[in-house]
C-alpha positions as CSV (number, residue, x, y, z in Angstrom):
1,M,-14.9,1.6,-27.5
2,S,-17.6,-0.2,-25.6
3,S,-18.5,0.8,-22.0
4,D,-16.7,-2.3,-20.6
5,G,-13.7,-1.5,-22.8
6,K,-13.5,2.0,-21.4
7,K,-13.8,0.8,-17.8
8,L,-11.0,-1.8,-18.3
9,F,-8.9,0.9,-20.0
10,N,-9.4,3.2,-17.0
11,I,-8.4,0.3,-14.6
12,I,-5.2,-0.3,-16.6
13,I,-4.3,3.4,-16.7
14,L,-5.0,3.6,-13.0
15,G,-2.7,0.7,-12.3
16,V,0.1,2.0,-14.6
17,S,-0.1,5.5,-13.0
18,F,0.2,4.1,-9.5
19,M,3.0,1.8,-10.8
20,F,5.1,4.8,-11.7
21,I,4.3,6.8,-8.6
22,F,5.1,3.9,-6.3
23,T,8.1,2.8,-8.2
24,A,9.5,6.0,-6.8
25,F,7.9,6.0,-3.4
26,Q,8.3,2.4,-2.4
27,T,11.9,2.4,-3.6
28,C,12.4,5.6,-1.5
29,G,10.8,3.9,1.5
30,N,12.9,0.8,1.1
31,I,16.2,2.7,1.0
32,A,15.3,5.7,3.1
33,Q,16.5,4.5,6.5
34,T,19.7,3.2,4.9
35,V,20.4,6.5,3.1
36,I,19.6,8.5,6.3
37,T,22.0,6.3,8.4
38,N,24.7,7.4,6.0
39,L,23.7,11.1,6.5
40,N,23.5,11.2,10.3
41,N,27.1,12.2,10.7
42,T,26.2,15.5,8.9
43,D,23.8,18.3,9.9
44,F,20.9,16.1,9.0
45,H,19.3,14.3,12.0
46,G,16.1,12.8,10.6
47,S,14.9,9.2,11.0
48,G,13.3,7.2,8.2
49,Y,11.2,5.3,10.7
50,T,10.0,8.5,12.3
51,S,9.2,10.0,8.9
52,M,7.1,7.0,8.0
53,S,5.3,7.1,11.3
54,I,4.4,10.8,10.7
55,I,3.3,10.0,7.2
56,Y,1.0,7.2,8.2
57,G,-0.2,9.0,11.3
58,V,-1.3,12.1,9.3
59,F,-2.5,9.7,6.6
60,S,-4.9,8.0,9.0
61,A,-6.3,11.3,10.4
62,S,-6.7,12.7,6.9
63,N,-8.9,9.8,5.8
64,L,-11.7,11.4,7.9
65,I,-11.8,14.3,5.4
66,S,-10.6,12.7,2.2
67,P,-14.1,11.6,1.0
68,S,-15.2,15.1,1.3
69,V,-12.2,16.3,-0.7
70,V,-12.9,13.8,-3.4
71,A,-16.6,14.7,-3.4
72,I,-15.7,18.4,-4.1
73,V,-12.9,18.2,-6.6
74,G,-13.5,14.7,-8.2
75,P,-11.2,11.6,-8.1
76,Q,-9.1,12.5,-11.2
77,F,-7.9,15.9,-9.9
78,S,-7.5,14.4,-6.4
79,M,-5.1,11.8,-7.7
80,V,-3.1,14.4,-9.7
81,V,-2.6,16.6,-6.7
82,G,-1.8,13.6,-4.6
83,G,0.9,12.5,-7.1
84,I,2.5,15.9,-7.1
85,F,3.0,15.8,-3.3
86,Y,4.5,12.3,-3.6
87,S,7.0,13.7,-6.0
88,L,7.9,16.6,-3.7
89,Y,8.5,14.2,-0.8
90,I,10.9,12.2,-2.9
91,A,12.6,15.3,-4.2
92,V,13.5,16.3,-0.5
93,F,16.1,13.5,-0.5
94,I,18.1,15.2,-3.3
95,Q,19.4,17.7,-0.8
96,P,17.9,16.7,2.5
97,T,17.3,19.0,5.5
98,T,15.6,17.8,8.7
99,W,12.9,20.5,8.7
100,A,12.0,19.9,5.0
101,F,12.0,16.1,5.5
102,Y,9.5,16.2,8.3
103,T,7.4,18.9,6.7
104,A,7.1,16.9,3.5
105,S,6.2,13.9,5.6
106,V,3.2,15.7,7.0
107,F,2.0,16.9,3.5
108,I,2.4,13.5,1.8
109,G,0.3,12.0,4.6
110,I,-2.6,14.3,3.7
111,A,-2.0,13.7,-0.1
112,A,-1.9,9.9,0.4
113,A,-5.3,9.9,2.0
114,V,-6.9,11.8,-0.9
115,L,-5.0,9.7,-3.5
116,W,-6.1,6.3,-2.1
117,T,-9.7,7.3,-1.4
118,A,-9.9,8.6,-5.0
119,Q,-8.3,5.3,-6.2
120,G,-10.9,3.2,-4.4
121,N,-13.7,5.3,-5.9
122,C,-12.3,5.0,-9.3
123,L,-11.8,1.3,-9.0
124,T,-15.4,0.8,-7.9
125,V,-17.0,3.1,-10.4
126,N,-15.2,1.2,-13.3
127,S,-16.3,-2.3,-11.9
128,D,-19.4,-4.2,-11.1
129,E,-20.0,-7.3,-9.0
130,N,-18.8,-9.5,-11.8
131,T,-15.6,-7.6,-12.6
132,I,-14.5,-6.3,-9.2
133,G,-12.4,-9.4,-8.5
134,R,-10.7,-9.2,-11.8
135,N,-10.1,-5.4,-11.7
136,S,-8.7,-5.6,-8.2
137,G,-6.2,-8.2,-9.3
138,V,-5.3,-6.3,-12.4
139,F,-4.8,-3.0,-10.5
140,W,-2.8,-4.7,-7.8
141,A,-0.5,-6.6,-10.2
142,L,0.2,-3.4,-12.2
143,L,0.8,-1.4,-9.0
144,Q,3.3,-4.0,-7.6
145,F,5.5,-3.8,-10.8
146,S,6.7,-0.6,-8.9
147,L,8.6,-2.9,-6.5
148,F,10.4,-4.5,-9.4
149,F,11.8,-1.7,-11.4
150,G,13.1,0.7,-8.8
151,N,14.7,-2.0,-6.7
152,L,16.3,-3.6,-9.8
153,Y,18.1,-0.3,-10.3
154,I,19.2,-0.1,-6.6
155,Y,20.5,-3.7,-6.8
156,F,22.8,-2.9,-9.7
157,A,23.7,0.7,-8.8
158,W,24.7,-0.2,-5.2
159,Q,26.3,-3.5,-5.7
160,G,29.5,-3.8,-3.7
161,K,28.9,-0.5,-1.9
162,T,29.1,-0.3,1.9
163,H,28.6,3.4,2.0
164,I,26.1,5.5,-0.1
165,S,27.8,8.6,-1.4
166,E,26.2,12.0,-2.0
167,S,26.5,11.5,-5.7
168,D,24.8,8.1,-5.5
169,R,22.0,9.5,-3.4
170,R,21.3,12.5,-5.7
171,T,21.3,10.4,-8.9
172,V,18.8,7.9,-7.5
173,F,16.4,10.4,-6.1
174,I,16.4,12.8,-9.1
175,A,15.5,9.7,-11.2
176,L,12.8,8.7,-8.8
177,T,11.3,12.2,-8.7
178,V,11.0,12.2,-12.5
179,I,9.4,8.8,-12.5
180,S,6.8,9.9,-9.9
181,L,5.9,12.9,-12.0
182,V,5.3,10.7,-15.1
183,G,2.8,8.6,-13.2
184,T,1.0,11.8,-12.0
185,V,0.6,13.0,-15.6
186,L,-0.9,9.7,-16.7
187,F,-3.9,10.3,-14.4
188,F,-5.2,12.7,-17.1
189,L,-5.8,9.8,-19.5
190,I,-8.5,8.3,-17.2
191,R,-11.9,8.8,-18.8
192,K,-14.9,9.9,-16.7
193,Q,-17.8,7.6,-16.4
194,E,-21.3,9.0,-16.9
195,D,-23.5,9.2,-13.7
196,T,-26.0,6.4,-13.6
197,K,-28.2,7.8,-10.9
198,A,-29.9,11.1,-10.3
199,P,-27.8,13.8,-8.6
200,G,-30.2,13.8,-5.6
201,D,-29.3,10.2,-4.7
202,D,-27.0,10.6,-1.7
203,D,-25.8,7.0,-1.8
204,S,-24.7,7.1,-5.4
205,T,-21.1,6.2,-6.0
206,N,-21.2,8.2,-9.2
207,E,-22.2,11.3,-7.2
208,I,-18.6,11.5,-6.1
209,L,-17.7,11.9,-9.8
210,G,-20.4,14.3,-10.6
211,E,-19.7,18.0,-11.4
212,S,-21.9,20.6,-9.8
213,S,-22.1,24.3,-10.6
214,S,-23.3,25.1,-7.1
215,A,-20.8,25.6,-4.3
216,R,-23.6,24.8,-1.9
217,N,-24.3,21.5,-3.5
218,K,-20.6,20.6,-3.3
219,M,-20.5,21.4,0.4
220,M,-23.6,19.3,1.0
221,R,-21.9,16.5,-0.9
222,A,-18.8,16.9,1.2
223,V,-20.7,16.9,4.5
224,A,-22.7,13.8,3.3
225,A,-19.5,12.0,2.5
226,F,-18.0,12.8,5.9
227,K,-21.2,11.6,7.7
228,K,-21.2,8.4,5.6
229,S,-17.6,7.6,6.6
230,I,-18.5,7.9,10.3
231,T,-21.6,5.8,9.9
232,L,-19.9,3.1,7.8
233,G,-17.0,2.9,10.3
234,F,-19.3,1.5,13.0
235,T,-21.0,-1.1,10.9
236,K,-20.4,-4.8,11.9
237,E,-18.8,-5.7,8.6
238,M,-16.5,-2.7,8.5
239,M,-15.4,-3.3,12.1
240,L,-14.6,-6.9,11.4
241,L,-12.7,-6.1,8.2
242,S,-10.8,-3.4,10.2
243,V,-9.0,-6.2,12.1
244,T,-7.8,-7.6,8.7
245,T,-7.0,-4.2,7.5
246,A,-4.9,-3.5,10.7
247,Y,-2.8,-6.6,9.9
248,T,-2.1,-5.3,6.4
249,G,-0.9,-2.0,7.9
250,L,1.5,-3.9,10.3
251,E,3.0,-6.2,7.6
252,L,3.1,-3.3,5.1
253,T,5.5,-1.5,7.5
254,F,7.5,-4.6,7.9
255,F,8.1,-5.6,4.3
256,S,8.3,-2.0,2.9
257,G,10.7,-0.5,5.5
258,V,11.9,-2.8,8.3
259,Y,12.9,-5.9,6.5
260,G,15.1,-4.1,4.0
261,T,16.8,-2.3,6.8
262,C,17.4,-5.6,8.5
263,I,19.0,-7.1,5.4
264,G,21.2,-3.9,5.0
265,A,22.4,-4.2,8.7
266,V,23.6,-7.8,8.5
267,N,27.4,-7.6,8.3
268,R,27.7,-11.3,7.4
269,F,26.2,-10.6,4.0
270,G,29.5,-8.8,3.3
271,S,29.8,-6.2,0.6
272,E,26.5,-7.2,-0.9
273,E,24.4,-6.1,2.1
274,K,23.3,-2.8,0.6
275,S,22.6,-4.1,-2.9
276,L,20.6,-7.0,-1.3
277,I,18.1,-4.3,-0.2
278,G,17.2,-3.7,-3.8
279,L,17.2,-7.5,-4.6
280,S,14.8,-8.0,-1.6
281,G,12.5,-5.4,-3.1
282,I,12.5,-7.2,-6.4
283,F,11.5,-10.5,-4.8
284,I,8.8,-8.8,-2.8
285,G,7.6,-7.3,-6.1
286,V,7.6,-10.7,-7.9
287,G,5.5,-12.1,-5.1
288,E,3.1,-9.2,-5.3
289,I,2.8,-9.3,-9.1
290,L,2.3,-13.1,-9.2
291,G,-0.4,-12.9,-6.5
292,G,-2.2,-10.0,-8.1
293,G,-2.1,-11.5,-11.6
294,V,-3.1,-15.0,-10.6
295,F,-5.9,-14.0,-8.2
296,G,-7.2,-11.5,-10.7
297,L,-7.3,-14.0,-13.6
298,L,-8.8,-16.8,-11.4
299,S,-11.4,-14.6,-9.7
300,K,-14.1,-15.7,-12.2
301,N,-13.3,-19.3,-11.8
302,S,-13.2,-19.5,-8.0
303,R,-16.1,-21.5,-6.6
304,F,-15.1,-20.8,-3.1
305,G,-14.9,-17.0,-3.0
306,R,-12.1,-15.0,-1.3
307,N,-11.4,-17.1,1.8
308,P,-9.0,-19.6,0.3
309,V,-6.9,-16.8,-1.0
310,V,-6.7,-15.1,2.4
311,M,-5.9,-18.5,4.0
312,L,-3.1,-18.9,1.5
313,G,-1.9,-15.4,2.5
314,I,-1.7,-16.0,6.2
315,L,0.0,-19.4,5.8
316,V,2.6,-17.9,3.4
317,H,3.3,-15.1,5.9
318,F,3.6,-17.4,8.9
319,V,6.2,-19.4,7.0
320,A,8.0,-16.2,6.1
321,F,8.0,-15.0,9.7
322,Y,9.3,-18.3,11.0
323,L,12.3,-18.3,8.5
324,I,13.1,-14.7,9.2
325,F,13.1,-15.4,12.9
326,F,15.7,-18.1,12.3
327,N,17.7,-16.2,9.7
328,M,17.9,-12.6,10.9
329,P,19.7,-11.3,14.1
330,N,17.3,-10.0,16.7
331,D,18.9,-6.5,16.7
332,A,18.9,-6.0,12.9
333,P,15.9,-3.5,12.8
334,I,17.6,-1.2,15.3
335,A,21.3,-1.8,14.4
336,P,23.7,1.3,14.2
337,M,25.3,2.5,11.1
338,E,28.1,-0.1,11.5
339,G,25.6,-2.9,11.2
340,T,25.3,-6.0,13.4
341,N,27.6,-9.1,13.7
342,Q,25.1,-11.1,15.7
343,V,23.7,-14.4,14.4
344,A,20.2,-15.8,15.0
345,Y,19.5,-19.5,15.0
346,M,21.4,-20.1,11.8
347,I,24.2,-18.3,9.8
348,P,22.4,-15.6,7.8
349,S,21.6,-16.9,4.4
350,K,21.0,-14.6,1.4
351,E,18.9,-17.3,-0.3
352,V,16.6,-17.7,2.6
353,A,16.4,-13.9,3.0
354,M,15.3,-13.5,-0.7
355,L,12.8,-16.4,-0.3
356,C,11.2,-14.6,2.6
357,S,11.0,-11.4,0.5
358,F,9.0,-13.3,-2.1
359,L,6.7,-14.9,0.5
360,L,6.1,-11.5,2.1
361,G,5.0,-10.0,-1.2
362,L,2.9,-13.0,-2.2
363,G,1.1,-13.0,1.2
364,D,0.5,-9.3,1.0
365,S,-1.1,-9.6,-2.4
366,C,-3.4,-12.3,-1.1
367,F,-4.8,-10.0,1.6
368,N,-4.9,-6.7,-0.4
369,T,-6.5,-8.0,-3.5
370,Q,-9.3,-9.7,-1.5
371,L,-9.8,-6.7,0.7
372,L,-10.1,-4.4,-2.4
373,S,-12.5,-6.9,-3.9
374,I,-14.8,-7.4,-0.9
375,L,-14.9,-3.6,-0.2
376,G,-15.9,-2.9,-3.8
377,F,-18.5,-5.6,-3.6
378,L,-20.1,-4.7,-0.3
379,Y,-19.9,-0.9,-0.6
380,S,-20.4,-0.3,-4.4
381,E,-22.8,2.5,-3.5
382,D,-20.4,4.1,-0.9
383,S,-17.0,3.4,-2.3
384,A,-15.2,6.6,-1.3
385,P,-16.1,6.5,2.4
386,A,-15.5,2.7,2.5
387,F,-12.0,3.0,1.0
388,A,-11.3,6.0,3.3
389,I,-12.1,3.8,6.3
390,F,-9.9,1.0,4.9
391,K,-6.9,3.4,4.5
392,F,-7.6,5.1,7.9
393,V,-7.2,1.8,9.7
394,Q,-4.3,0.5,7.6
395,S,-2.4,3.7,7.9
396,I,-2.8,4.3,11.6
397,C,-1.5,0.7,12.2
398,A,1.4,1.4,9.8
399,A,2.2,4.5,11.8
400,V,2.2,2.6,15.1
401,A,4.4,-0.1,13.6
402,Y,6.9,2.4,12.2
403,F,7.1,4.1,15.6
404,Y,7.8,0.9,17.5
405,S,10.2,-0.3,14.8
406,N,12.6,2.3,16.3
407,Y,12.7,0.3,19.6
408,F,11.4,-3.3,19.3
409,L,13.7,-6.2,18.6
410,L,12.8,-8.3,15.6
411,Q,11.2,-11.2,17.5
412,W,8.6,-8.9,19.1
413,Q,7.7,-7.3,15.8
414,L,7.2,-10.8,14.3
415,L,5.0,-11.8,17.3
416,I,2.7,-8.8,17.0
417,M,2.1,-9.6,13.3
418,V,1.4,-13.3,14.0
419,I,-1.2,-12.4,16.6
420,V,-3.0,-9.7,14.6
421,G,-2.8,-11.7,11.4
422,F,-4.5,-14.7,13.0
423,F,-7.5,-12.8,14.3
424,G,-7.6,-10.7,11.1
425,T,-8.0,-13.9,9.0
426,I,-10.8,-15.1,11.2
427,T,-12.7,-11.8,10.9
428,F,-12.3,-11.7,7.2
429,F,-13.8,-15.3,7.0
430,T,-16.8,-14.1,9.0
431,V,-17.6,-11.2,6.6
432,E,-17.0,-13.3,3.5
433,W,-19.4,-16.0,4.8
434,E,-22.1,-13.4,5.4
435,A,-21.5,-11.9,1.9
436,A,-21.9,-15.3,0.4
437,A,-25.1,-15.9,2.2
438,A,-26.4,-12.5,1.1
439,L,-25.4,-13.3,-2.5
440,A,-27.2,-16.7,-2.3
441,A,-30.3,-15.0,-1.0
442,R,-30.4,-12.8,-4.1
443,G,-30.0,-15.9,-6.3
444,S,-26.6,-14.8,-7.7
445,D,-23.7,-17.2,-8.4
446,Y,-21.2,-17.0,-5.6
447,S,-18.3,-17.8,-8.0
448,S,-18.9,-14.5,-9.8
449,I,-17.4,-12.5,-7.0
């Protein structure tokens, strides 16, 4: 197999592995608050929103050390260990206890930082400036199939149910745990790329993948990765992209946890309200897959770079937020177990709710594929620290959003996303224009990115 063929193989395996792990985790996140609401009359007193807030809070802090971890143990082993901790978190729901639930939330936050930093490194090492756009789209499309399969099961398994029984819960989470473990095992199929620079080159991306027999060299590499993360975090480009990244953290929280909870709380949807959570996840997944596939395939044919895709993403999201504001009751995110009988500005429509799910997924894929692409392009020599910063900002904003989701009415959550999304789009445009100018100065074809 040619070098390019091996790299594409690695990207596909990377995407499929993440698809299995996040089929389990994203389905878990989508139904967690609904399942927990049905548990809160027992000895269990946890909150799905609080758990996610802990996860993303620890996740953000752990991104400061994750490049050092990846530098020492390598991206492949880092992803395997990360996958194991994802499986343990999901397994907690089989027989949940409050202490185990929150403890697992802390550990998965640490594991997630290492997993995603290693993923960004693996994506960049297996790409160049001509293939980073395609590979980002392919990875994202494969990853987002995770929203489709798990939620399809939830839709059919929970159809017509207004209460989730202990048997229903155990069956779902045993299956999700096994699926997550399958994805973890697949990481072993990723083939290591040979180093292309001398081990002494501190800025080499491939240094993260290198094996050293010296513990001292490994520690030096870890310290260098940590310093590089701090340095990169204060560069102009990274600070501008951090506003865009902050928006992806807020809307990630909304579509992966809050919106499904809103749908499940609307009593006017009748006996379908719980199964509609799964159907919503399917439509989000369809939007994500369509966006990732299309933007990956078209990346080589785009004459205008990444900005039009990001513009499409923010417009699609603004339409979705407007429709959600009209369709969903204001108290839906914080409704009690009995749900809400309130009505917004129209009688709640299942069709409009599913359309919004699709638009949320499509818009999210616009932002994330282009962020992955521009980070891999701008920081090809420092991919692990760059992706660690990306995940640091995204996760801390997701943690903040999960925290305020316990208290804020729907209208305020939507308003926050509109404001941050507007400014995040402008800052992305600024970085992209500068990248285009730099590429033109090198005599390269802008459409190649």
